[in-house]
Backbone as ProteinMPNN parsed JSONL, in Angstrom:
{"seq_chain_A": "XXXXXXXXXXXXXXXXXXXXXXXXXXXXXXXXXXXXXXXXXXXXXXXXXXXXXXXXXXXXXXXXXXXXXXXXXXXXXXXXXXXXXXXXXXXXXXXXXXXXXXXXXXXXXXXXXXXXXXXXXXXXXXXXXXXXXXXXXXXXXXX", "coords_chain_A": {"N_chain_A": [[60.181, 35.84, -15.188], [58.858, 34.409, -12.311], [55.567, 34.403, -10.986], [54.459, 35.666, -7.758], [53.597, 33.373, -5.288], [50.982, 32.035, -3.243], [50.946, 29.679, -1.984], [52.196, 26.401, -1.169], [51.921, 24.859, -3.294], [49.959, 22.725, -5.476], [48.778, 19.615, -4.334], [48.74, 16.7, -5.879], [47.922, 13.488, -7.42], [49.602, 13.109, -9.608], [52.708, 12.787, -11.22], [54.042, 13.181, -13.556], [53.937, 14.736, -16.796], [52.708, 13.177, -18.724], [50.925, 11.479, -17.361], [49.172, 13.221, -16.203], [45.87, 14.488, -16.227], [44.169, 15.812, -19.153], [42.112, 17.613, -18.849], [40.549, 18.79, -15.895], [38.424, 16.851, -13.753], [35.362, 16.922, -12.084], [34.659, 14.725, -10.665], [37.006, 13.581, -10.142], [40.155, 12.552, -8.551], [40.718, 13.267, -5.049], [42.371, 16.201, -4.208], [44.836, 18.42, -2.769], [45.297, 21.764, -1.624], [47.532, 23.754, -0.078], [47.79, 26.598, 1.812], [50.111, 29.286, 2.415], [50.899, 31.097, 5.43], [50.499, 34.619, 5.455], [48.127, 34.039, 4.165], [46.01, 32.375, 4.804], [43.921, 33.618, 6.176], [42.664, 34.848, 4.072], [40.93, 33.011, 3.08], [38.502, 33.239, 4.303], [35.085, 32.997, 4.033], [35.068, 31.644, 1.598], [34.07, 29.121, 1.817], [31.393, 29.233, 1.288], [30.984, 28.679, -1.333], [30.435, 26.195, -3.718], [31.997, 25.505, -5.871], [35.252, 26.402, -6.998], [37.512, 28.542, -8.744], [40.684, 27.68, -9.707], [43.803, 28.988, -10.176], [46.929, 28.429, -11.598], [50.547, 28.235, -11.969], [52.052, 26.869, -14.63], [54.764, 25.617, -14.395], [56.574, 23.857, -15.635], [56.057, 23.855, -18.29], [56.493, 24.366, -21.843], [57.239, 27.512, -23.416], [57.367, 28.579, -25.905], [55.897, 27.922, -28.171], [54.087, 28.681, -31.026], [52.255, 27.484, -32.67], [50.436, 24.439, -32.451], [49.841, 20.874, -32.442], [47.227, 19.466, -31.291], [46.062, 16.926, -31.398], [48.007, 15.399, -32.385], [47.885, 14.855, -35.117], [49.062, 15.974, -37.267], [47.897, 18.311, -38.134], [47.963, 21.693, -37.371], [47.211, 24.234, -34.919], [46.738, 27.577, -33.731], [48.293, 28.552, -30.687], [46.743, 30.157, -28.943], [44.192, 29.299, -29.47], [43.786, 27.017, -28.176], [43.604, 24.915, -25.194], [45.982, 24.144, -24.216], [48.806, 23.465, -22.063], [51.206, 24.554, -22.875], [52.224, 27.667, -23.412], [52.714, 31.244, -23.908], [52.643, 32.606, -21.407], [52.361, 30.469, -19.041], [49.699, 29.948, -17.612], [47.538, 28.052, -15.794], [44.15, 26.95, -15.398], [41.509, 25.719, -13.462], [38.244, 24.528, -12.737], [37.265, 23.672, -9.68], [35.744, 21.399, -7.392], [34.951, 22.259, -4.185], [35.565, 20.417, -1.527], [36.135, 20.382, 1.275], [37.507, 22.407, 3.959], [40.345, 22.461, 5.911], [41.853, 24.094, 8.235], [44.682, 25.489, 6.887], [44.445, 24.082, 4.578], [42.876, 23.231, 1.577], [40.611, 20.901, 0.333], [40.015, 19.515, -2.681], [38.358, 18.604, -5.785], [39.004, 18.085, -9.215], [41.284, 19.194, -10.296], [43.91, 19.625, -12.74], [46.703, 19.4, -12.841], [50.237, 18.859, -12.326], [51.726, 17.298, -9.426], [52.83, 19.518, -6.944], [52.653, 21.845, -8.457], [52.827, 25.352, -8.644], [50.571, 27.55, -6.988], [48.609, 30.289, -8.11], [46.274, 31.816, -7.621], [43.003, 31.868, -6.07], [39.533, 31.798, -6.707], [36.002, 32.414, -6.383], [33.903, 30.331, -8.383], [32.823, 31.771, -11.343], [30.298, 31.197, -12.337], [28.618, 30.716, -10.179], [28.834, 32.987, -8.725], [27.811, 35.92, -7.183], [28.135, 39.336, -7.418], [29.298, 41.247, -4.636], [29.479, 43.95, -4.377], [27.75, 47.06, -5.119], [26.047, 47.647, -8.294], [27.766, 49.233, -11.063], [28.232, 51.817, -13.603], [29.769, 50.63, -15.748], [28.977, 47.992, -15.751], [26.861, 47.586, -17.41], [25.454, 47.502, -20.726], [25.935, 50.149, -23.011], [24.59, 52.643, -25.187]], "CA_chain_A": [[59.977, 35.994, -13.76], [57.735, 33.635, -11.82], [54.693, 35.181, -10.113], [54.443, 35.381, -6.331], [52.6, 32.354, -4.98], [50.466, 32.065, -1.875], [50.783, 28.286, -1.604], [53.325, 25.515, -1.437], [51.602, 24.172, -4.541], [48.89, 21.733, -5.456], [49.169, 18.242, -4.045], [47.934, 15.851, -6.747], [48.538, 12.165, -7.585], [50.315, 13.002, -10.878], [54.112, 13.188, -11.108], [54.601, 13.422, -14.889], [52.964, 15.37, -17.699], [51.971, 12.152, -19.47], [49.852, 10.898, -16.559], [48.277, 14.289, -15.764], [44.722, 14.59, -17.144], [44.122, 16.996, -20.025], [41.144, 18.516, -18.231], [40.142, 18.307, -14.585], [37.082, 16.272, -13.642], [34.822, 17.165, -10.749], [34.579, 13.438, -9.969], [38.377, 13.095, -10.11], [40.707, 12.27, -7.225], [40.822, 14.34, -4.075], [43.662, 16.892, -4.233], [44.945, 19.418, -1.704], [46.002, 23.03, -1.808], [47.881, 24.256, 1.244], [48.189, 28.001, 1.745], [51.074, 29.843, 3.354], [50.502, 32.26, 6.222], [49.261, 35.007, 6.112], [47.035, 33.915, 3.202], [44.917, 31.556, 5.334], [42.809, 34.533, 6.493], [41.987, 35.201, 2.818], [39.928, 31.974, 2.787], [37.247, 33.546, 4.989], [33.926, 33.143, 3.154], [35.117, 30.801, 0.401], [33.295, 27.9, 2.069], [30.032, 29.425, 0.774], [30.946, 28.319, -2.747], [30.624, 24.772, -4.013], [33.076, 25.384, -6.855], [36.187, 27.518, -7.026], [38.45, 28.571, -9.855], [42.058, 27.588, -9.238], [44.767, 29.414, -11.19], [48.271, 28.019, -11.212], [51.647, 28.499, -12.882], [52.501, 25.594, -15.193], [56.195, 25.926, -14.363], [57.362, 22.94, -16.453], [55.564, 23.921, -19.674], [57.202, 25.17, -22.85], [56.675, 28.851, -23.571], [57.823, 29.081, -27.201], [55.132, 27.36, -29.287], [53.044, 29.526, -31.611], [51.284, 26.561, -33.237], [50.53, 23.111, -31.857], [48.968, 19.831, -32.973], [46.706, 18.858, -30.07], [45.719, 15.517, -31.591], [49.157, 14.773, -33.049], [47.438, 14.367, -36.424], [49.741, 16.734, -38.312], [47.23, 19.608, -38.332], [48.285, 22.581, -36.256], [46.352, 25.378, -34.612], [47.418, 28.574, -32.913], [48.305, 28.292, -29.253], [45.655, 30.834, -28.237], [42.923, 28.633, -29.747], [43.846, 25.744, -27.456], [43.762, 24.953, -23.742], [47.268, 23.501, -23.971], [49.628, 24.111, -21.042], [52.335, 25.238, -23.521], [51.758, 29.004, -23.787], [53.705, 32.264, -23.551], [52.555, 32.726, -19.948], [51.654, 29.213, -18.787], [48.753, 30.016, -16.502], [46.508, 27.03, -15.868], [42.951, 27.228, -14.626], [40.566, 24.607, -13.309], [37.102, 24.703, -11.855], [37.356, 22.563, -8.739], [34.716, 21.269, -6.363], [35.512, 22.433, -2.854], [35.026, 19.376, -0.649], [36.213, 20.852, 2.652], [38.672, 23.197, 4.34], [40.892, 22.108, 7.221], [42.922, 25.058, 8.512], [45.281, 26.093, 5.702], [44.365, 23.13, 3.479], [41.621, 23.034, 0.849], [40.487, 19.594, -0.308], [39.242, 19.805, -3.898], [38.36, 17.672, -6.908], [38.895, 18.759, -10.492], [42.545, 19.776, -10.763], [44.564, 18.973, -13.886], [48.102, 19.831, -12.803], [51.166, 17.948, -11.672], [52.013, 17.492, -8.01], [53.788, 20.591, -6.681], [52.452, 23.011, -9.323], [52.584, 26.538, -7.807], [49.269, 28.214, -7.034], [48.606, 31.741, -8.31], [45.111, 32.495, -7.048], [41.736, 31.154, -5.912], [38.379, 32.686, -6.841], [34.741, 31.689, -6.545], [33.53, 30.074, -9.771], [31.982, 32.884, -11.783], [28.923, 30.736, -12.596], [27.827, 30.798, -8.962], [29.24, 34.174, -7.974], [27.025, 37.145, -7.284], [28.967, 40.414, -6.871], [28.89, 41.821, -3.357], [29.455, 45.405, -4.523], [26.618, 47.547, -5.912], [26.349, 47.811, -9.723], [28.336, 50.501, -11.511], [27.894, 52.021, -15.021], [30.462, 49.721, -16.652], [28.353, 46.665, -15.715], [25.729, 47.537, -18.331], [25.685, 47.92, -22.11], [25.492, 51.521, -23.29], [24.524, 53.04, -26.589]], "C_chain_A": [[58.74, 35.204, -13.353], [56.9, 34.492, -10.878], [54.852, 34.781, -8.642], [53.314, 34.393, -6.061], [52.184, 32.459, -3.52], [50.334, 30.657, -1.316], [52.06, 27.515, -1.861], [53.086, 24.707, -2.703], [50.482, 23.172, -4.358], [49.478, 20.37, -5.144], [48.222, 17.338, -4.822], [48.62, 14.491, -6.886], [49.422, 12.038, -8.823], [51.724, 13.573, -10.778], [54.798, 13.355, -12.46], [53.505, 14.033, -15.757], [52.124, 14.34, -18.438], [50.818, 11.551, -18.678], [48.84, 11.938, -16.078], [47.107, 14.404, -16.738], [44.764, 15.868, -17.962], [43.141, 18.042, -19.509], [40.772, 17.926, -16.876], [38.716, 17.783, -14.618], [36.587, 16.472, -12.215], [34.587, 15.871, -9.978], [35.969, 12.796, -9.887], [38.872, 12.89, -8.688], [40.755, 13.509, -6.339], [42.247, 14.891, -4.092], [43.661, 17.928, -3.119], [45.701, 20.641, -2.195], [46.26, 23.56, -0.411], [48.435, 25.664, 1.116], [49.251, 28.332, 2.775], [50.367, 30.875, 4.237], [51.101, 33.467, 5.521], [48.022, 34.804, 5.249], [45.859, 33.08, 3.694], [43.701, 32.425, 5.653], [42.024, 34.917, 5.237], [40.948, 34.151, 2.407], [38.57, 32.279, 3.401], [36.12, 33.802, 3.988], [33.927, 32.224, 1.953], [34.302, 29.517, 0.576], [31.843, 28.015, 1.589], [29.877, 28.959, -0.668], [31.243, 26.832, -2.925], [31.813, 24.566, -4.944], [33.943, 26.631, -6.824], [37.064, 27.4, -8.274], [39.856, 28.612, -9.268], [42.971, 27.986, -10.391], [46.149, 29.033, -10.709], [49.264, 28.256, -12.329], [52.199, 27.162, -13.347], [53.999, 25.687, -15.461], [57.062, 25.013, -15.231], [56.978, 22.985, -17.942], [56.486, 24.738, -20.574], [56.483, 26.5, -23.016], [56.94, 29.411, -24.955], [56.998, 28.585, -28.394], [54.033, 28.312, -29.749], [51.911, 28.677, -32.174], [51.526, 25.184, -32.626], [49.565, 22.162, -32.556], [48.397, 19.057, -31.795], [46.374, 17.373, -30.209], [46.862, 14.734, -32.231], [48.771, 14.167, -34.393], [48.067, 15.141, -37.581], [49.096, 18.078, -38.612], [47.491, 20.48, -37.112], [47.253, 23.688, -36.121], [47.18, 26.342, -33.77], [47.26, 28.284, -31.431], [47.125, 28.928, -28.535], [44.282, 30.239, -28.531], [42.825, 27.289, -29.022], [43.909, 25.966, -25.95], [45.059, 24.26, -23.318], [48.034, 24.211, -22.851], [50.844, 24.845, -21.627], [51.837, 26.566, -24.08], [52.801, 30.032, -23.366], [53.776, 32.522, -22.041], [51.72, 31.533, -19.491], [50.8, 29.228, -17.516], [47.687, 28.963, -16.744], [45.327, 27.431, -15.014], [42.059, 25.997, -14.61], [39.403, 25.078, -12.456], [37.081, 23.466, -10.966], [36.176, 22.586, -7.777], [35.412, 21.353, -5.014], [34.835, 21.441, -1.918], [34.999, 19.833, 0.804], [37.486, 21.679, 2.842], [39.075, 22.753, 5.735], [42.078, 23.026, 7.477], [43.408, 25.716, 7.236], [45.148, 25.219, 4.464], [42.959, 23.051, 2.893], [41.679, 21.66, 0.199], [39.526, 19.784, -1.475], [39.3, 18.625, -4.863], [38.266, 18.492, -8.188], [40.178, 19.39, -10.991], [43.102, 18.969, -11.934], [46.018, 19.429, -13.982], [48.941, 18.795, -12.068], [51.333, 18.297, -10.198], [53.08, 18.577, -7.85], [53.644, 21.814, -7.562], [52.123, 24.232, -8.461], [51.216, 27.173, -8.058], [49.446, 29.708, -7.253], [47.475, 32.413, -7.557], [43.952, 31.521, -6.924], [40.614, 32.174, -6.023], [37.117, 31.849, -6.832], [34.472, 31.47, -8.035], [32.542, 31.145, -10.213], [30.547, 32.472, -12.067], [28.048, 30.889, -11.354], [28.079, 32.048, -8.158], [28.298, 35.333, -8.24], [27.867, 38.254, -6.664], [28.405, 40.959, -5.564], [28.77, 43.336, -3.43], [28.234, 45.827, -5.333], [27.018, 47.712, -7.385], [26.973, 49.178, -9.997], [28.095, 50.614, -13.017], [28.551, 51.034, -15.973], [29.879, 48.325, -16.687], [27.3, 46.498, -16.806], [26.126, 48.03, -19.728], [25.173, 49.346, -22.277], [25.437, 51.719, -24.79], [23.814, 52.106, -27.385]], "O_chain_A": [[57.69, 35.321, -13.985], [57.45, 35.228, -10.06], [55.325, 33.687, -8.333], [52.2, 34.567, -6.555], [52.95, 32.919, -2.674], [49.686, 30.455, -0.289], [52.898, 27.921, -2.666], [53.957, 23.953, -3.135], [50.109, 22.821, -3.239], [50.55, 20.017, -5.635], [47.046, 17.217, -4.478], [49.784, 14.352, -6.509], [49.951, 10.955, -9.075], [51.918, 14.696, -10.313], [55.995, 13.636, -12.518], [52.314, 13.871, -15.491], [50.96, 14.593, -18.746], [49.818, 11.148, -19.273], [47.765, 11.578, -15.598], [47.319, 14.417, -17.95], [45.318, 16.879, -17.53], [43.34, 19.238, -19.724], [40.69, 16.707, -16.726], [37.9, 18.229, -15.425], [37.315, 16.219, -11.255], [34.343, 15.905, -8.772], [36.089, 11.606, -9.596], [38.111, 13.034, -7.731], [40.822, 14.64, -6.82], [43.212, 14.132, -4.002], [42.606, 18.274, -2.587], [46.595, 20.569, -3.039], [45.325, 23.79, 0.355], [49.416, 25.9, 0.412], [49.295, 27.749, 3.858], [49.358, 31.455, 3.836], [52.206, 33.323, 4.999], [46.962, 35.343, 5.568], [44.805, 33.079, 3.057], [42.567, 32.005, 5.422], [40.848, 35.272, 5.326], [40.169, 34.382, 1.482], [37.581, 31.636, 3.05], [36.204, 34.73, 3.184], [32.88, 32.033, 1.335], [33.894, 28.9, -0.408], [31.142, 27.008, 1.494], [28.758, 28.855, -1.169], [32.189, 26.297, -2.347], [32.544, 23.583, -4.827], [33.458, 27.75, -6.653], [37.316, 26.307, -8.78], [40.175, 29.466, -8.441], [42.916, 27.386, -11.465], [46.507, 29.28, -9.557], [48.887, 28.451, -13.484], [52.753, 26.406, -12.549], [54.436, 25.818, -16.604], [58.198, 25.376, -15.535], [57.522, 22.231, -18.748], [57.162, 25.666, -20.13], [55.278, 26.604, -22.787], [56.758, 30.609, -25.17], [57.391, 28.821, -29.536], [53.162, 28.7, -28.97], [50.751, 29.089, -32.162], [52.659, 24.811, -32.325], [48.595, 22.592, -33.181], [49.008, 18.09, -31.34], [46.405, 16.641, -29.219], [46.711, 13.562, -32.575], [49.262, 13.102, -34.767], [47.66, 14.987, -38.733], [49.704, 18.909, -39.287], [47.272, 20.066, -35.974], [46.533, 24.026, -37.061], [48.19, 25.963, -33.176], [46.209, 27.824, -30.986], [46.56, 28.327, -27.622], [43.299, 30.633, -27.904], [41.885, 26.524, -29.238], [44.225, 27.061, -25.485], [45.193, 23.841, -22.169], [47.923, 25.429, -22.705], [51.447, 25.672, -20.944], [51.123, 26.601, -25.082], [53.677, 29.73, -22.555], [54.864, 32.641, -21.479], [50.492, 31.586, -19.549], [51.135, 28.614, -16.503], [47.012, 28.976, -17.773], [45.473, 28.157, -14.031], [41.884, 25.324, -15.626], [39.56, 25.917, -11.57], [36.9, 22.347, -11.449], [35.678, 23.647, -7.401], [36.35, 20.604, -4.739], [33.669, 21.609, -1.56], [33.984, 19.697, 1.487], [38.4, 21.658, 2.018], [38.239, 22.678, 6.636], [43.181, 22.771, 6.994], [42.65, 26.421, 6.57], [45.677, 25.564, 3.407], [41.982, 22.833, 3.61], [42.683, 21.299, -0.415], [38.37, 20.164, -1.286], [40.176, 17.766, -4.768], [37.535, 19.48, -8.243], [40.164, 20.064, -12.022], [42.8, 17.786, -12.092], [46.501, 19.794, -15.054], [48.433, 17.975, -11.303], [51.112, 19.434, -9.78], [54.103, 18.559, -8.534], [54.437, 22.748, -7.436], [51.223, 24.158, -7.624], [50.776, 27.308, -9.2], [50.327, 30.326, -6.656], [47.674, 33.451, -6.927], [43.921, 30.483, -7.585], [40.722, 33.284, -5.501], [37.15, 30.685, -7.233], [34.782, 32.335, -8.855], [31.543, 31.395, -9.538], [29.655, 33.319, -12.041], [26.855, 31.165, -11.473], [27.598, 32.171, -7.031], [28.026, 35.678, -9.39], [28.277, 38.14, -5.509], [27.194, 41.111, -5.407], [28.045, 43.943, -2.641], [27.732, 45.05, -6.145], [28.197, 47.895, -7.688], [26.743, 50.143, -9.269], [27.781, 49.61, -13.657], [27.913, 50.633, -16.947], [30.239, 47.535, -17.559], [26.891, 45.374, -17.096], [27.018, 48.866, -19.878], [24.118, 49.706, -21.755], [26.137, 51.056, -25.555], [23.674, 52.304, -28.592]]}, "name": "protein", "num_of_chains": 1, "seq": "XXXXXXXXXXXXXXXXXXXXXXXXXXXXXXXXXXXXXXXXXXXXXXXXXXXXXXXXXXXXXXXXXXXXXXXXXXXXXXXXXXXXXXXXXXXXXXXXXXXXXXXXXXXXXXXXXXXXXXXXXXXXXXXXXXXXXXXXXXXXXXX"}
């Protein structure tokens, strides 16, 4: 089952897996994310963050590989030790620089997904995020 998406997908310059970068670059090409209504209101406040975490569903990826050879050198590693898009639940994540917002469209740099990849979620980058809620006991080490 594919997750519910709040976007028509990422708009990127890449149309095949071979041309898509292995990792996003914050100096990479400008890409767009266009949100569906009513999710546009959920953008309120995101402009305060320079970087955002973009989570997306890698809908064209294989989901059956337990071991992979990332360098094609004959040595394999477990899927969970890699950032490969081939995974049981192919959720991709990138830290993107938020360039600007125009209505329902976010202009970002740093994506590493094919054009049309469905968006799952947007969050402030945890490196620059300060919680708005007061601390609670689970925030601190005990014992």
